[in-house]
N, C-alpha and C positions, 0 to 999 in steps of 0.2 A: 308728456302732456304739457301744453303751453300754459304759462302762468300769466294771469291777467289781473290788473288792478282797475276797479270801476270807480269813477269819480263823477258824482252827480249830487246836487244839493237837495233833490227831491228823493226822500228815503224810499217811497213806494216804487218809483221807477228804478232806483238802484237795486232794490231787492228783486224786482221782476227780471231785470237784466241779468243779475247773478244767477237766478234760477234757469233762465234760458241758456246762458253760457255753459252752465253745468250739464244741462241736457245735451248740449252739442259736443260735450267731451272736453271742455276747457276747465282749467283749475283757477277759480277766482281766489286769489290769495289775500284780497282785502278790498275794503270800500272806504271812500273818502267823500266828504260833503263840502269841501272848500279847496281852493287852489293851494293854500299853504299846507293844509293837511295832506293833499295829494303829493306835494314835493317831499314832505317828511316821510310818508309811507313808501314812496318810490325809492328813496335812499335806503330805507330799512329793509324792504322786501325784495328790491331789485327784480321786478316782474319782466316778462318777455314783451309785454304790450300794455298800454294804458288806454282805456276808453274814457275820454275826458269831455265833460260838458263845458261849453264855452262860457255861458253866463252863470256866474256863481257869486255869492256874497263875499264881502271882505276886500282887502286891499290887493289880493292876488287873484285875478280871474283865470279862466281856463287857458287863455292864450298865453298869459305871462307864465303860468305854471308849466305849460308845454315848452316854452322857451328855456326855462331853467332846467327842466328835465333833459331836454335835448343837449344842452350845452354841458351839463355836469355829468350826466349818466348815459347819454346816447341811447335812450329807450324810445322806441317808436310810439307815436300817439295817433289815435283816431278820434276826431272830434265828433261829439254828439250835440245836437242843438235843435231847438224848435224854431230858431230864427234863421231863415235862409236868405236874409237880405244881403245885398252886395257888400255893404260895409263890413258885416261880420265875416263874410267869406274872404274879403281882401285882407282883413286883419289876421285871420287864421292862416292864410297862405304864407305870411312872413315867417312863420315858425317851421315851414316845410313839413306839414303833417303827412302821415301815411294814408290818410283817408278822411272822409267827411260824410257823416250820416245824419240825415234830417229826421227828426221825430215827427210823427210816430214811424217806427221802422219795422220792417218785416224780418223774420228770423233768417231767411235766406240771404237778405241784404247784409245783415250783420256778419254772418259766417263768411260770406264772400270777401267782405272788407277785411276781416281779421286774417283770413288765409293769404290774401294778397299782401297785406302789410308784413306778416311774418316771413313770407317768401322774399319780399324786397329787403327785409332786414338781413336775412341769410345771405342774399346775393351781395348786399352792401358790405357785409363783414368779410366775405371771400375776396371782394375787390380790394378792400383796405389791406388785407393780409398780402394779397398779390402785389399791391403797390408798395407796401413796406418791404417785402422781399426784394422787389426790383430796385427800390431806392437804396437798400442796404448793400446790394451787390455793386451798384454804381459807385456809392461813396466809399466803399472799401477797396476799390481798384487803385492800383499804384500809379496808373497813367491817366492823363486827361481823356475824358470821353465826351463826345458831343453827338447829338442827334439833330439833324436838320432836314427840312422838307426838300425833296428832290426838285420840286417845281420852281420855287422861288428862293431856295437856299436860306430860308430863315431858320434860326436855331429854335428848337422846341424843347430841348432838354440838355442838361449838362450835369456833371458830377462836381464834387468839391475840388478835386485835383485840377479840373479845367478852370474853375473860378480862380484858384490860387495861381495857376500857371499864367493866365492872361491878366490877372489883377482886375477881374470884372465880377461884380456881384450877380447872384442868380437872377434877380429881378431885371437887371440891365441886360443880362445875357439873352433871356427869352425874347424872341422876336427880332433879334439882331441879325443883320445880313452877314453871312459867314465870310464874305469878301473883305469885311472890315478887319478881319484878323490876319490878313495876308499882306505882305509887301506888294506894291503895284506890279513889280516884275514877275510875281508868281501867279497872278490871276489867270494868265493865259494857260499855264501849265495845269492849274487847278481845274479849269474848264475842261481840259483834255481828260483829266481823271474822272470827272463827272460823266462825260460822254462814254468813256470806257466802261464805267460801272453800269450805266443804263443799258449798254449794248450787250455786255457779257453776262450780267447778273451774278458774277462770281466775285469773291473778295479780291481786292487789289492792294498791292503794297508799293508805295512810292515815297520818295524823300522830297520834302519841301522846306521852305523857310516860312516861319510865321512871326508875327509881332508879339513878343513876350510882354510881361508886365512892366518892364523897364523901357518899353518903346523900341527896343533893338531887335533885329532879325535873329531868330533862333532856329537852327537846323533841327527838323523833326522827321521821324519816320511815321508815315500815316498808313494805318491799316483800315480799309473802309469796305463796307458792303451795303447792299440795299435790303430793305425789309418792307413788308406791307403793314401799314397801320390804319385799320379801318379801310377807308376807300383811297387812302393816299400812299404814295411810295416815299419812304424816308431813307436817309443815308446815315448809317452809324459809323462814326470815325473814332478810332483810338490813336492818340498821338503819343509818341515816345521821344523824349529829348535825347538827341544823339550828339550833343555838344562834346561830351567827353570822348565819344567814339571818334568824332571828327578830329579832335586834338590828338588822340592816339595815332591815327593814321598819318597826321601831319608830322608828328614826332618821328614815326618810323621812316618816313620819306627823308626827313632831315638827317637822321642817323645814317641811312644808306648813302646819301650824297656826301656826307662828311667822311665816311669810310672810303668812298671812291676818291675823294680829294686827297686824303692822306696817302692812299696807295699810289695815286698818280704822282704825288710829290716825291715819293721814295723810289720811283721807277726811273732808271737811267735811259736817256734817249738823246738823239741828235749826234753830232760829230764830237768825239772826244780826242783831244790832242795827246798822243802817246809817243814816247821816245822809241825809235826803231832799235836802238842798241840795248839800253838798260831797262826799257819798258816802264819807265816812270811816266806819270801823267801830270799835265799842267792843270791845276785847279782854277777856280774862278778868280782867285787873287793873283794868279800868275806864278805861283810856286809849283815846283816840281816835287811830287810826292810819290811814294811807292804805290804800285798798283793796288795792293790790298788795303792800303790806308784810304785811297780815294774811294774805292767801292764801299768800304765800311762806313765812311762819312756821308755817302750819298745814296745809301740804300739800307735795307734792313738785314743785309747779309754780313757775316763775319767769317774769319778764317781760323783754321788750325794748321800748323805746319808739319810737314813730313817729307820724305824722299820717295819719289816714284821709282819703279823698277828700272826704267831706262837710265836715269841719272845714277842710280846705285851701281849699275854695270859699268857705265862710262867713267864715273869719277871716284867711286868708292869700292872698286872691285877688290882692293887689297884688304878691306875690312870684312 
């Protein structure tokens, strides 16, 4: 049963309204006769809805009381008034009420206004929860995330990681042309990515350079997809800084090249001057050295000495 607070400085009208509301199945949790009393009772009773007269005595009228209740308690208010002039309506609109009923009112009119207000409150609560969940997911992500319109490529949403990565505040980010985040030489490639996304409608993974918070180009891996937001197509892009990965690949290449250089430096090649009689070799300094000494000094090979079967037979048969 919905709980309602009735606020009206005319006691008779307030009692009649309470009786009608009870007959409609609502629970009137309290009545107030001034704006200040309405605020105090709203804080104490926390009703689902307040029926508030606009013109009331005291320093706090219905409009000001509604503004305080909305700001501090987020309780929906339906205005009741016998004055339907433009000035009152315009003043009441500034508090964004959930309804506006002119006295004298019919029971059906009151019930319809209450049901619509309660439904809108429920929808608003669900939307806020959904938005909070969506914002929590965005801001807890480890990578920068941006959402921008596919038509004009203006940014419509970012998370905290994106703001930190680019060094741009949320307010400045929203509405920014995404091309401002790219080095000039990457714009053509990024346009190709957009066309590819719009054509295939499937997620795309590409590597790009973007301008980081220090103004320098940073390599990133961009995972992007399209989505429908109301009547517009938007692009959701997740960026991953691959600077360390690029450095790792560079280091591996350097190590491979260094290894090849070392191996090449230790490999014997070209014409080597060797004595036809004693088999000594002339080194780069012009000295004649034993074959095994030359090979050992100019390669990674070494020798162990022994006697082959042929030499054993020819020279050492007596042993």
